[in-house]
mmCIF file of the N, C-alpha and C atoms, coordinates in Angstrom:
data_MODEL
# 
_entry.id   MODEL 
# 
loop_
_atom_site.group_PDB 
_atom_site.id 
_atom_site.type_symbol 
_atom_site.label_atom_id 
_atom_site.label_alt_id 
_atom_site.label_comp_id 
_atom_site.label_asym_id 
_atom_site.label_entity_id 
_atom_site.label_seq_id 
_atom_site.pdbx_PDB_ins_code 
_atom_site.Cartn_x 
_atom_site.Cartn_y 
_atom_site.Cartn_z 
_atom_site.occupancy 
_atom_site.B_iso_or_equiv 
_atom_site.pdbx_formal_charge 
_atom_site.auth_seq_id 
_atom_site.auth_comp_id 
_atom_site.auth_asym_id 
_atom_site.auth_atom_id 
_atom_site.pdbx_PDB_model_num 
ATOM 1   N N  . UNK A 1 1  ? 122.238 91.525  120.059 1.00 0.00 ? 1  UNK A N  1 
ATOM 2   C CA . UNK A 1 1  ? 121.109 91.985  119.271 1.00 0.00 ? 1  UNK A CA 1 
ATOM 3   C C  . UNK A 1 1  ? 120.660 93.346  119.804 1.00 0.00 ? 1  UNK A C  1 
ATOM 4   N N  . UNK A 1 2  ? 120.431 94.294  118.895 1.00 0.00 ? 2  UNK A N  1 
ATOM 5   C CA . UNK A 1 2  ? 119.992 95.626  119.285 1.00 0.00 ? 2  UNK A CA 1 
ATOM 6   C C  . UNK A 1 2  ? 118.482 95.686  119.395 1.00 0.00 ? 2  UNK A C  1 
ATOM 7   N N  . UNK A 1 3  ? 118.023 96.426  120.363 1.00 0.00 ? 3  UNK A N  1 
ATOM 8   C CA . UNK A 1 3  ? 116.591 96.650  120.511 1.00 0.00 ? 3  UNK A CA 1 
ATOM 9   C C  . UNK A 1 3  ? 116.236 97.919  119.731 1.00 0.00 ? 3  UNK A C  1 
ATOM 10  N N  . UNK A 1 4  ? 115.548 97.760  118.615 1.00 0.00 ? 4  UNK A N  1 
ATOM 11  C CA . UNK A 1 4  ? 115.176 98.895  117.780 1.00 0.00 ? 4  UNK A CA 1 
ATOM 12  C C  . UNK A 1 4  ? 113.727 99.257  118.090 1.00 0.00 ? 4  UNK A C  1 
ATOM 13  N N  . UNK A 1 5  ? 113.481 100.487 118.524 1.00 0.00 ? 5  UNK A N  1 
ATOM 14  C CA . UNK A 1 5  ? 112.117 100.866 118.904 1.00 0.00 ? 5  UNK A CA 1 
ATOM 15  C C  . UNK A 1 5  ? 111.185 100.949 117.702 1.00 0.00 ? 5  UNK A C  1 
ATOM 16  N N  . UNK A 1 6  ? 109.943 100.677 117.950 1.00 0.00 ? 6  UNK A N  1 
ATOM 17  C CA . UNK A 1 6  ? 108.893 100.810 116.940 1.00 0.00 ? 6  UNK A CA 1 
ATOM 18  C C  . UNK A 1 6  ? 108.203 102.142 117.168 1.00 0.00 ? 6  UNK A C  1 
ATOM 19  N N  . UNK A 1 7  ? 107.830 102.825 116.100 1.00 0.00 ? 7  UNK A N  1 
ATOM 20  C CA . UNK A 1 7  ? 107.115 104.090 116.206 1.00 0.00 ? 7  UNK A CA 1 
ATOM 21  C C  . UNK A 1 7  ? 105.770 103.939 115.516 1.00 0.00 ? 7  UNK A C  1 
ATOM 22  N N  . UNK A 1 8  ? 104.736 104.460 116.130 1.00 0.00 ? 8  UNK A N  1 
ATOM 23  C CA . UNK A 1 8  ? 103.408 104.425 115.522 1.00 0.00 ? 8  UNK A CA 1 
ATOM 24  C C  . UNK A 1 8  ? 103.318 105.565 114.515 1.00 0.00 ? 8  UNK A C  1 
ATOM 25  N N  . UNK A 1 9  ? 103.377 105.212 113.247 1.00 0.00 ? 9  UNK A N  1 
ATOM 26  C CA . UNK A 1 9  ? 103.315 106.206 112.175 1.00 0.00 ? 9  UNK A CA 1 
ATOM 27  C C  . UNK A 1 9  ? 101.996 106.121 111.413 1.00 0.00 ? 9  UNK A C  1 
ATOM 28  N N  . UNK A 1 10 ? 101.014 105.440 112.006 1.00 0.00 ? 10 UNK A N  1 
ATOM 29  C CA . UNK A 1 10 ? 99.733  105.216 111.325 1.00 0.00 ? 10 UNK A CA 1 
ATOM 30  C C  . UNK A 1 10 ? 98.970  106.503 111.052 1.00 0.00 ? 10 UNK A C  1 
ATOM 31  N N  . UNK A 1 11 ? 99.179  107.535 111.834 1.00 0.00 ? 11 UNK A N  1 
ATOM 32  C CA . UNK A 1 11 ? 98.463  108.800 111.612 1.00 0.00 ? 11 UNK A CA 1 
ATOM 33  C C  . UNK A 1 11 ? 99.396  109.907 111.112 1.00 0.00 ? 11 UNK A C  1 
ATOM 34  N N  . UNK A 1 12 ? 100.601 109.531 110.738 1.00 0.00 ? 12 UNK A N  1 
ATOM 35  C CA . UNK A 1 12 ? 101.580 110.526 110.277 1.00 0.00 ? 12 UNK A CA 1 
ATOM 36  C C  . UNK A 1 12 ? 101.115 111.175 108.973 1.00 0.00 ? 12 UNK A C  1 
ATOM 37  N N  . UNK A 1 13 ? 101.446 112.448 108.822 1.00 0.00 ? 13 UNK A N  1 
ATOM 38  C CA . UNK A 1 13 ? 101.196 113.168 107.576 1.00 0.00 ? 13 UNK A CA 1 
ATOM 39  C C  . UNK A 1 13 ? 102.495 113.172 106.790 1.00 0.00 ? 13 UNK A C  1 
ATOM 40  N N  . UNK A 1 14 ? 102.487 112.485 105.662 1.00 0.00 ? 14 UNK A N  1 
ATOM 41  C CA . UNK A 1 14 ? 103.679 112.329 104.842 1.00 0.00 ? 14 UNK A CA 1 
ATOM 42  C C  . UNK A 1 14 ? 103.733 113.413 103.778 1.00 0.00 ? 14 UNK A C  1 
ATOM 43  N N  . UNK A 1 15 ? 104.964 113.869 103.478 1.00 0.00 ? 15 UNK A N  1 
ATOM 44  C CA . UNK A 1 15 ? 105.164 114.951 102.523 1.00 0.00 ? 15 UNK A CA 1 
ATOM 45  C C  . UNK A 1 15 ? 106.261 114.584 101.538 1.00 0.00 ? 15 UNK A C  1 
ATOM 46  N N  . UNK A 1 16 ? 105.987 114.857 100.254 1.00 0.00 ? 16 UNK A N  1 
ATOM 47  C CA . UNK A 1 16 ? 107.007 114.701 99.224  1.00 0.00 ? 16 UNK A CA 1 
ATOM 48  C C  . UNK A 1 16 ? 107.755 116.014 99.087  1.00 0.00 ? 16 UNK A C  1 
ATOM 49  N N  . UNK A 1 17 ? 108.968 115.923 98.620  1.00 0.00 ? 17 UNK A N  1 
ATOM 50  C CA . UNK A 1 17 ? 109.768 117.110 98.393  1.00 0.00 ? 17 UNK A CA 1 
ATOM 51  C C  . UNK A 1 17 ? 109.165 117.960 97.280  1.00 0.00 ? 17 UNK A C  1 
ATOM 52  N N  . UNK A 1 18 ? 109.322 119.264 97.406  1.00 0.00 ? 18 UNK A N  1 
ATOM 53  C CA . UNK A 1 18 ? 108.866 120.163 96.339  1.00 0.00 ? 18 UNK A CA 1 
ATOM 54  C C  . UNK A 1 18 ? 109.712 119.965 95.086  1.00 0.00 ? 18 UNK A C  1 
ATOM 55  N N  . UNK A 1 19 ? 110.847 119.295 95.200  1.00 0.00 ? 19 UNK A N  1 
ATOM 56  C CA . UNK A 1 19 ? 111.708 119.013 94.057  1.00 0.00 ? 19 UNK A CA 1 
ATOM 57  C C  . UNK A 1 19 ? 111.292 117.740 93.320  1.00 0.00 ? 19 UNK A C  1 
ATOM 58  N N  . UNK A 1 20 ? 110.339 117.001 93.859  1.00 0.00 ? 20 UNK A N  1 
ATOM 59  C CA . UNK A 1 20 ? 109.891 115.776 93.213  1.00 0.00 ? 20 UNK A CA 1 
ATOM 60  C C  . UNK A 1 20 ? 109.163 116.117 91.923  1.00 0.00 ? 20 UNK A C  1 
ATOM 61  N N  . UNK A 1 21 ? 109.386 115.308 90.923  1.00 0.00 ? 21 UNK A N  1 
ATOM 62  C CA . UNK A 1 21 ? 108.689 115.511 89.657  1.00 0.00 ? 21 UNK A CA 1 
ATOM 63  C C  . UNK A 1 21 ? 107.206 115.200 89.801  1.00 0.00 ? 21 UNK A C  1 
ATOM 64  N N  . UNK A 1 22 ? 106.401 115.735 88.923  1.00 0.00 ? 22 UNK A N  1 
ATOM 65  C CA . UNK A 1 22 ? 104.965 115.495 88.973  1.00 0.00 ? 22 UNK A CA 1 
ATOM 66  C C  . UNK A 1 22 ? 104.558 114.168 88.386  1.00 0.00 ? 22 UNK A C  1 
ATOM 67  N N  . UNK A 1 23 ? 105.540 113.340 87.991  1.00 0.00 ? 23 UNK A N  1 
ATOM 68  C CA . UNK A 1 23 ? 105.254 112.103 87.290  1.00 0.00 ? 23 UNK A CA 1 
ATOM 69  C C  . UNK A 1 23 ? 104.867 110.935 88.160  1.00 0.00 ? 23 UNK A C  1 
ATOM 70  N N  . UNK A 1 24 ? 104.641 111.111 89.418  1.00 0.00 ? 24 UNK A N  1 
ATOM 71  C CA . UNK A 1 24 ? 104.174 109.971 90.197  1.00 0.00 ? 24 UNK A CA 1 
ATOM 72  C C  . UNK A 1 24 ? 104.945 109.689 91.453  1.00 0.00 ? 24 UNK A C  1 
ATOM 73  N N  . UNK A 1 25 ? 105.242 108.408 91.634  1.00 0.00 ? 25 UNK A N  1 
ATOM 74  C CA . UNK A 1 25 ? 105.731 107.936 92.936  1.00 0.00 ? 25 UNK A CA 1 
ATOM 75  C C  . UNK A 1 25 ? 107.213 107.600 92.951  1.00 0.00 ? 25 UNK A C  1 
ATOM 76  N N  . UNK A 1 26 ? 108.045 108.421 92.383  1.00 0.00 ? 26 UNK A N  1 
ATOM 77  C CA . UNK A 1 26 ? 109.472 108.142 92.366  1.00 0.00 ? 26 UNK A CA 1 
ATOM 78  C C  . UNK A 1 26 ? 110.221 109.016 93.350  1.00 0.00 ? 26 UNK A C  1 
ATOM 79  N N  . UNK A 1 27 ? 109.823 108.997 94.573  1.00 0.00 ? 27 UNK A N  1 
ATOM 80  C CA . UNK A 1 27 ? 110.510 109.849 95.534  1.00 0.00 ? 27 UNK A CA 1 
ATOM 81  C C  . UNK A 1 27 ? 110.337 109.318 96.952  1.00 0.00 ? 27 UNK A C  1 
ATOM 82  N N  . UNK A 1 28 ? 111.029 109.975 97.842  1.00 0.00 ? 28 UNK A N  1 
ATOM 83  C CA . UNK A 1 28 ? 110.895 109.688 99.262  1.00 0.00 ? 28 UNK A CA 1 
ATOM 84  C C  . UNK A 1 28 ? 109.854 110.617 99.860  1.00 0.00 ? 28 UNK A C  1 
ATOM 85  N N  . UNK A 1 29 ? 109.260 110.171 100.928 1.00 0.00 ? 29 UNK A N  1 
ATOM 86  C CA . UNK A 1 29 ? 108.346 111.010 101.693 1.00 0.00 ? 29 UNK A CA 1 
ATOM 87  C C  . UNK A 1 29 ? 108.855 111.051 103.126 1.00 0.00 ? 29 UNK A C  1 
ATOM 88  N N  . UNK A 1 30 ? 108.671 112.182 103.771 1.00 0.00 ? 30 UNK A N  1 
ATOM 89  C CA . UNK A 1 30 ? 109.063 112.335 105.170 1.00 0.00 ? 30 UNK A CA 1 
ATOM 90  C C  . UNK A 1 30 ? 107.874 112.859 105.956 1.00 0.00 ? 30 UNK A C  1 
ATOM 91  N N  . UNK A 1 31 ? 107.932 112.659 107.256 1.00 0.00 ? 31 UNK A N  1 
ATOM 92  C CA . UNK A 1 31 ? 106.938 113.245 108.143 1.00 0.00 ? 31 UNK A CA 1 
ATOM 93  C C  . UNK A 1 31 ? 107.669 114.002 109.239 1.00 0.00 ? 31 UNK A C  1 
ATOM 94  N N  . UNK A 1 32 ? 107.067 115.077 109.669 1.00 0.00 ? 32 UNK A N  1 
ATOM 95  C CA . UNK A 1 32 ? 107.659 115.903 110.721 1.00 0.00 ? 32 UNK A CA 1 
ATOM 96  C C  . UNK A 1 32 ? 106.845 115.789 112.012 1.00 0.00 ? 32 UNK A C  1 
ATOM 97  N N  . UNK A 1 33 ? 106.128 114.685 112.161 1.00 0.00 ? 33 UNK A N  1 
ATOM 98  C CA . UNK A 1 33 ? 105.255 114.485 113.318 1.00 0.00 ? 33 UNK A CA 1 
ATOM 99  C C  . UNK A 1 33 ? 106.011 114.131 114.603 1.00 0.00 ? 33 UNK A C  1 
ATOM 100 N N  . UNK A 1 34 ? 107.265 113.730 114.489 1.00 0.00 ? 34 UNK A N  1 
ATOM 101 C CA . UNK A 1 34 ? 108.077 113.388 115.658 1.00 0.00 ? 34 UNK A CA 1 
ATOM 102 C C  . UNK A 1 34 ? 109.207 114.413 115.746 1.00 0.00 ? 34 UNK A C  1 
ATOM 103 N N  . UNK A 1 35 ? 109.208 115.290 116.741 1.00 0.00 ? 35 UNK A N  1 
ATOM 104 C CA . UNK A 1 35 ? 110.131 116.428 116.773 1.00 0.00 ? 35 UNK A CA 1 
ATOM 105 C C  . UNK A 1 35 ? 111.621 116.092 116.652 1.00 0.00 ? 35 UNK A C  1 
ATOM 106 N N  . UNK A 1 36 ? 112.095 115.060 117.287 1.00 0.00 ? 36 UNK A N  1 
ATOM 107 C CA . UNK A 1 36 ? 113.526 114.758 117.278 1.00 0.00 ? 36 UNK A CA 1 
ATOM 108 C C  . UNK A 1 36 ? 113.911 113.726 116.227 1.00 0.00 ? 36 UNK A C  1 
ATOM 109 N N  . UNK A 1 37 ? 112.921 113.237 115.474 1.00 0.00 ? 37 UNK A N  1 
ATOM 110 C CA . UNK A 1 37 ? 113.158 112.170 114.500 1.00 0.00 ? 37 UNK A CA 1 
ATOM 111 C C  . UNK A 1 37 ? 112.585 112.536 113.142 1.00 0.00 ? 37 UNK A C  1 
ATOM 112 N N  . UNK A 1 38 ? 113.148 111.941 112.091 1.00 0.00 ? 38 UNK A N  1 
ATOM 113 C CA . UNK A 1 38 ? 112.619 112.132 110.744 1.00 0.00 ? 38 UNK A CA 1 
ATOM 114 C C  . UNK A 1 38 ? 112.377 110.755 110.135 1.00 0.00 ? 38 UNK A C  1 
ATOM 115 N N  . UNK A 1 39 ? 111.128 110.280 110.158 1.00 0.00 ? 39 UNK A N  1 
ATOM 116 C CA . UNK A 1 39 ? 110.795 109.040 109.478 1.00 0.00 ? 39 UNK A CA 1 
ATOM 117 C C  . UNK A 1 39 ? 110.743 109.275 107.961 1.00 0.00 ? 39 UNK A C  1 
ATOM 118 N N  . UNK A 1 40 ? 111.232 108.284 107.203 1.00 0.00 ? 40 UNK A N  1 
ATOM 119 C CA . UNK A 1 40 ? 111.300 108.373 105.749 1.00 0.00 ? 40 UNK A CA 1 
ATOM 120 C C  . UNK A 1 40 ? 110.717 107.092 105.175 1.00 0.00 ? 40 UNK A C  1 
ATOM 121 N N  . UNK A 1 41 ? 109.953 107.227 104.074 1.00 0.00 ? 41 UNK A N  1 
ATOM 122 C CA . UNK A 1 41 ? 109.412 106.048 103.407 1.00 0.00 ? 41 UNK A CA 1 
ATOM 123 C C  . UNK A 1 41 ? 109.498 106.225 101.893 1.00 0.00 ? 41 UNK A C  1 
ATOM 124 N N  . UNK A 1 42 ? 109.377 105.127 101.193 1.00 0.00 ? 42 UNK A N  1 
ATOM 125 C CA . UNK A 1 42 ? 109.358 105.108 99.732  1.00 0.00 ? 42 UNK A CA 1 
ATOM 126 C C  . UNK A 1 42 ? 107.936 105.382 99.280  1.00 0.00 ? 42 UNK A C  1 
ATOM 127 N N  . UNK A 1 43 ? 107.751 106.390 98.452  1.00 0.00 ? 43 UNK A N  1 
ATOM 128 C CA . UNK A 1 43 ? 106.397 106.745 98.020  1.00 0.00 ? 43 UNK A CA 1 
ATOM 129 C C  . UNK A 1 43 ? 105.747 105.642 97.189  1.00 0.00 ? 43 UNK A C  1 
ATOM 130 N N  . UNK A 1 44 ? 106.542 104.771 96.572  1.00 0.00 ? 44 UNK A N  1 
ATOM 131 C CA . UNK A 1 44 ? 105.978 103.669 95.787  1.00 0.00 ? 44 UNK A CA 1 
ATOM 132 C C  . UNK A 1 44 ? 105.433 102.559 96.678  1.00 0.00 ? 44 UNK A C  1 
ATOM 133 N N  . UNK A 1 45 ? 105.856 102.556 97.943  1.00 0.00 ? 45 UNK A N  1 
ATOM 134 C CA . UNK A 1 45 ? 105.453 101.498 98.868  1.00 0.00 ? 45 UNK A CA 1 
ATOM 135 C C  . UNK A 1 45 ? 105.103 102.109 100.221 1.00 0.00 ? 45 UNK A C  1 
ATOM 136 N N  . UNK A 1 46 ? 104.010 102.890 100.283 1.00 0.00 ? 46 UNK A N  1 
ATOM 137 C CA . UNK A 1 46 ? 103.691 103.597 101.522 1.00 0.00 ? 46 UNK A CA 1 
ATOM 138 C C  . UNK A 1 46 ? 103.411 102.693 102.720 1.00 0.00 ? 46 UNK A C  1 
ATOM 139 N N  . UNK A 1 47 ? 103.035 101.451 102.485 1.00 0.00 ? 47 UNK A N  1 
ATOM 140 C CA . UNK A 1 47 ? 102.778 100.528 103.589 1.00 0.00 ? 47 UNK A CA 1 
ATOM 141 C C  . UNK A 1 47 ? 104.006 99.697  103.943 1.00 0.00 ? 47 UNK A C  1 
ATOM 142 N N  . UNK A 1 48 ? 105.084 99.919  103.232 1.00 0.00 ? 48 UNK A N  1 
ATOM 143 C CA . UNK A 1 48 ? 106.311 99.168  103.460 1.00 0.00 ? 48 UNK A CA 1 
ATOM 144 C C  . UNK A 1 48 ? 107.095 99.715  104.637 1.00 0.00 ? 48 UNK A C  1 
ATOM 145 N N  . UNK A 1 49 ? 108.324 99.264  104.754 1.00 0.00 ? 49 UNK A N  1 
ATOM 146 C CA . UNK A 1 49 ? 109.149 99.684  105.888 1.00 0.00 ? 49 UNK A CA 1 
ATOM 147 C C  . UNK A 1 49 ? 109.487 101.171 105.838 1.00 0.00 ? 49 UNK A C  1 
ATOM 148 N N  . UNK A 1 50 ? 109.718 101.720 107.007 1.00 0.00 ? 50 UNK A N  1 
ATOM 149 C CA . UNK A 1 50 ? 110.122 103.114 107.142 1.00 0.00 ? 50 UNK A CA 1 
ATOM 150 C C  . UNK A 1 50 ? 111.487 103.148 107.823 1.00 0.00 ? 50 UNK A C  1 
ATOM 151 N N  . UNK A 1 51 ? 112.289 104.125 107.449 1.00 0.00 ? 51 UNK A N  1 
ATOM 152 C CA . UNK A 1 51 ? 113.548 104.375 108.128 1.00 0.00 ? 51 UNK A CA 1 
ATOM 153 C C  . UNK A 1 51 ? 113.346 105.577 109.031 1.00 0.00 ? 51 UNK A C  1 
ATOM 154 N N  . UNK A 1 52 ? 113.905 105.536 110.223 1.00 0.00 ? 52 UNK A N  1 
ATOM 155 C CA . UNK A 1 52 ? 113.751 106.641 111.167 1.00 0.00 ? 52 UNK A CA 1 
ATOM 156 C C  . UNK A 1 52 ? 115.151 107.139 111.541 1.00 0.00 ? 52 UNK A C  1 
ATOM 157 N N  . UNK A 1 53 ? 115.396 108.421 111.256 1.00 0.00 ? 53 UNK A N  1 
ATOM 158 C CA . UNK A 1 53 ? 116.693 109.039 111.510 1.00 0.00 ? 53 UNK A CA 1 
ATOM 159 C C  . UNK A 1 53 ? 116.578 110.080 112.609 1.00 0.00 ? 53 UNK A C  1 
ATOM 160 N N  . UNK A 1 54 ? 117.623 110.256 113.405 1.00 0.00 ? 54 UNK A N  1 
ATOM 161 C CA . UNK A 1 54 ? 117.653 111.415 114.301 1.00 0.00 ? 54 UNK A CA 1 
ATOM 162 C C  . UNK A 1 54 ? 117.606 112.685 113.434 1.00 0.00 ? 54 UNK A C  1 
ATOM 163 N N  . UNK A 1 55 ? 116.903 113.701 113.885 1.00 0.00 ? 55 UNK A N  1 
ATOM 164 C CA . UNK A 1 55 ? 116.729 114.926 113.088 1.00 0.00 ? 55 UNK A CA 1 
ATOM 165 C C  . UNK A 1 55 ? 118.071 115.536 112.697 1.00 0.00 ? 55 UNK A C  1 
ATOM 166 N N  . UNK A 1 56 ? 119.048 115.506 113.595 1.00 0.00 ? 56 UNK A N  1 
ATOM 167 C CA . UNK A 1 56 ? 120.360 116.090 113.288 1.00 0.00 ? 56 UNK A CA 1 
ATOM 168 C C  . UNK A 1 56 ? 121.047 115.334 112.156 1.00 0.00 ? 56 UNK A C  1 
ATOM 169 N N  . UNK A 1 57 ? 120.945 114.019 112.156 1.00 0.00 ? 57 UNK A N  1 
ATOM 170 C CA . UNK A 1 57 ? 121.567 113.208 111.116 1.00 0.00 ? 57 UNK A CA 1 
ATOM 171 C C  . UNK A 1 57 ? 120.902 113.449 109.769 1.00 0.00 ? 57 UNK A C  1 
ATOM 172 N N  . UNK A 1 58 ? 119.569 113.549 109.762 1.00 0.00 ? 58 UNK A N  1 
ATOM 173 C CA . UNK A 1 58 ? 118.846 113.806 108.511 1.00 0.00 ? 58 UNK A CA 1 
ATOM 174 C C  . UNK A 1 58 ? 119.219 115.184 107.962 1.00 0.00 ? 58 UNK A C  1 
ATOM 175 N N  . UNK A 1 59 ? 119.294 116.162 108.831 1.00 0.00 ? 59 UNK A N  1 
ATOM 176 C CA . UNK A 1 59 ? 119.660 117.519 108.414 1.00 0.00 ? 59 UNK A CA 1 
ATOM 177 C C  . UNK A 1 59 ? 121.066 117.536 107.807 1.00 0.00 ? 59 UNK A C  1 
ATOM 178 N N  . UNK A 1 60 ? 121.998 116.848 108.435 1.00 0.00 ? 60 UNK A N  1 
ATOM 179 C CA . UNK A 1 60 ? 123.362 116.773 107.913 1.00 0.00 ? 60 UNK A CA 1 
ATOM 180 C C  . UNK A 1 60 ? 123.389 116.082 106.553 1.00 0.00 ? 60 UNK A C  1 
ATOM 181 N N  . UNK A 1 61 ? 122.631 115.009 106.392 1.00 0.00 ? 61 UNK A N  1 
ATOM 182 C CA . UNK A 1 61 ? 122.550 114.290 105.122 1.00 0.00 ? 61 UNK A CA 1 
ATOM 183 C C  . UNK A 1 61 ? 121.996 115.203 104.033 1.00 0.00 ? 61 UNK A C  1 
ATOM 184 N N  . UNK A 1 62 ? 120.884 115.852 104.304 1.00 0.00 ? 62 UNK A N  1 
ATOM 185 C CA . UNK A 1 62 ? 120.245 116.721 103.306 1.00 0.00 ? 62 UNK A CA 1 
ATOM 186 C C  . UNK A 1 62 ? 121.170 117.879 102.924 1.00 0.00 ? 62 UNK A C  1 
ATOM 187 N N  . UNK A 1 63 ? 121.898 118.427 103.881 1.00 0.00 ? 63 UNK A N  1 
ATOM 188 C CA . UNK A 1 63 ? 122.777 119.554 103.574 1.00 0.00 ? 63 UNK A CA 1 
ATOM 189 C C  . UNK A 1 63 ? 123.895 119.136 102.611 1.00 0.00 ? 63 UNK A C  1 
ATOM 190 N N  . UNK A 1 64 ? 124.282 117.856 102.608 1.00 0.00 ? 64 UNK A N  1 
ATOM 191 C CA . UNK A 1 64 ? 125.317 117.415 101.673 1.00 0.00 ? 64 UNK A CA 1 
ATOM 192 C C  . UNK A 1 64 ? 124.783 117.288 100.254 1.00 0.00 ? 64 UNK A C  1 
ATOM 193 N N  . UNK A 1 65 ? 123.468 117.246 100.090 1.00 0.00 ? 65 UNK A N  1 
ATOM 194 C CA . UNK A 1 65 ? 122.867 117.104 98.760  1.00 0.00 ? 65 UNK A CA 1 
ATOM 195 C C  . UNK A 1 65 ? 122.676 118.438 98.059  1.00 0.00 ? 65 UNK A C  1 
ATOM 196 N N  . UNK A 1 66 ? 122.704 119.507 98.806  1.00 0.00 ? 66 UNK A N  1 
ATOM 197 C CA . UNK A 1 66 ? 122.471 120.833 98.222  1.00 0.00 ? 66 UNK A CA 1 
ATOM 198 C C  . UNK A 1 66 ? 123.728 121.288 97.493  1.00 0.00 ? 66 UNK A C  1 
ATOM 199 N N  . UNK A 1 67 ? 123.540 121.904 96.303  1.00 0.00 ? 67 UNK A N  1 
ATOM 200 C CA . UNK A 1 67 ? 124.705 122.373 95.528  1.00 0.00 ? 67 UNK A CA 1 
ATOM 201 C C  . UNK A 1 67 ? 125.417 123.519 96.196  1.00 0.00 ? 67 UNK A C  1 
# 
């Protein structure tokens, strides 16, 4: 069994992408409050689970989405 650390994200400032449509909560939100990590959550469920990625992995993922 892996020990997965918990992060206190209760005071995190969450941001939607500037590419998100203005129609509501159909997007991901990220916070940049942890320098080496990128926590991600579903904007439709802000109190739900969060995924936490190493910053390098998130950057690599995002770069594959750009045209």
